[in-house]
C-alpha positions in Angstrom: 163.1 23.4 64.7 164.0 24.1 61.1 165.9 21.8 58.9 168.4 24.3 57.3 169.9 23.7 53.8 171.7 25.1 51.0 170.6 24.9 47.5 173.2 25.5 44.6 173.9 25.1 41.0 177.1 24.2 39.3 177.7 26.8 36.5 181.0 28.1 35.0 182.9 25.8 37.2 181.5 27.6 40.2 179.0 26.9 42.9 176.2 29.3 43.3 174.1 28.8 46.4 171.4 30.1 48.5 170.4 29.4 52.0 167.0 27.9 52.7 165.8 27.9 56.4 162.9 25.4 56.5 162.1 21.9 55.1 165.6 21.0 54.0 165.3 17.2 54.5 165.6 15.0 51.6 162.0 13.5 51.7 160.8 17.0 51.2 163.4 19.2 49.6 165.1 16.5 47.6 161.7 15.3 46.1 160.6 18.9 45.5 163.7 19.8 43.6 163.8 16.6 41.4 159.9 17.1 40.6 159.5 20.8 40.3 162.9 22.2 39.5 164.5 19.5 37.3 165.9 21.7 34.6 168.7 24.1 34.5 166.3 27.1 33.9 164.0 26.1 36.9 167.2 25.6 39.1 168.4 29.1 38.1 165.0 30.5 39.0 165.5 29.4 42.6 169.1 31.0 42.8 167.9 34.2 41.2 165.5 34.8 44.1 168.3 34.5 46.8 167.8 33.2 50.3 164.5 31.7 51.3 162.4 30.8 54.4 160.9 27.9 52.5 160.7 26.5 49.0 157.5 25.4 47.5 156.6 23.8 44.1 156.4 27.3 42.5 158.4 30.4 43.0 155.2 32.2 43.6 154.4 30.0 46.6 157.8 30.1 48.0 158.9 32.7 50.5 162.2 34.4 49.4 163.5 37.0 51.9 164.1 39.7 49.3 160.5 39.7 47.9 158.7 38.4 51.0 160.3 40.5 53.8 162.2 43.2 51.7 165.7 41.9 52.7 168.7 42.2 50.5 170.2 38.8 50.4 172.5 37.5 47.6 173.4 34.1 46.3 176.9 33.1 47.3 179.6 32.0 44.9 182.0 29.3 45.8 185.3 28.2 43.8 184.8 24.6 44.7 182.3 22.2 46.1 184.7 21.4 49.1 184.7 25.2 49.9 180.8 25.2 49.8 180.5 22.0 51.9 182.9 23.4 54.4 180.8 26.8 54.7 177.6 24.8 55.1 179.0 22.7 57.9 180.4 25.8 59.8 177.0 27.5 59.2 175.1 24.6 60.9 173.3 23.5 57.8 172.1 19.9 57.8 171.8 19.3 54.0 173.1 20.7 50.7 171.6 20.2 47.3 173.4 20.6 44.0 172.1 20.8 40.5 175.0 20.0 38.3 173.2 20.9 34.9 171.4 17.5 34.5 170.3 16.4 38.0 169.9 17.2 41.7 172.1 15.4 44.2 172.2 15.9 48.1 174.6 15.4 50.9 174.0 15.4 54.6 176.4 17.7 56.5 
């Protein structure tokens, strides 16, 4: 069974998020984001690739649906953190990760 999550950045007072299907638990995803994607430019790289099957320590090693399977997914844009969290809960996600411009934080859903 997969640990589904959402990865997001806070930019221009909006939350831009993607879905990630696997390995969304904090001991993997949280640590990976903090170690390999700890700048705004690196965080934006993730969002620019859109939804993924799993995230690895490099974009090239990761499996994003658009480049890996030829799908046409898009990042979602939310007007508030509460709206994003509500969506994540309704979608059955287990964790959300947010880069606020300086650090990654996470919450269990």
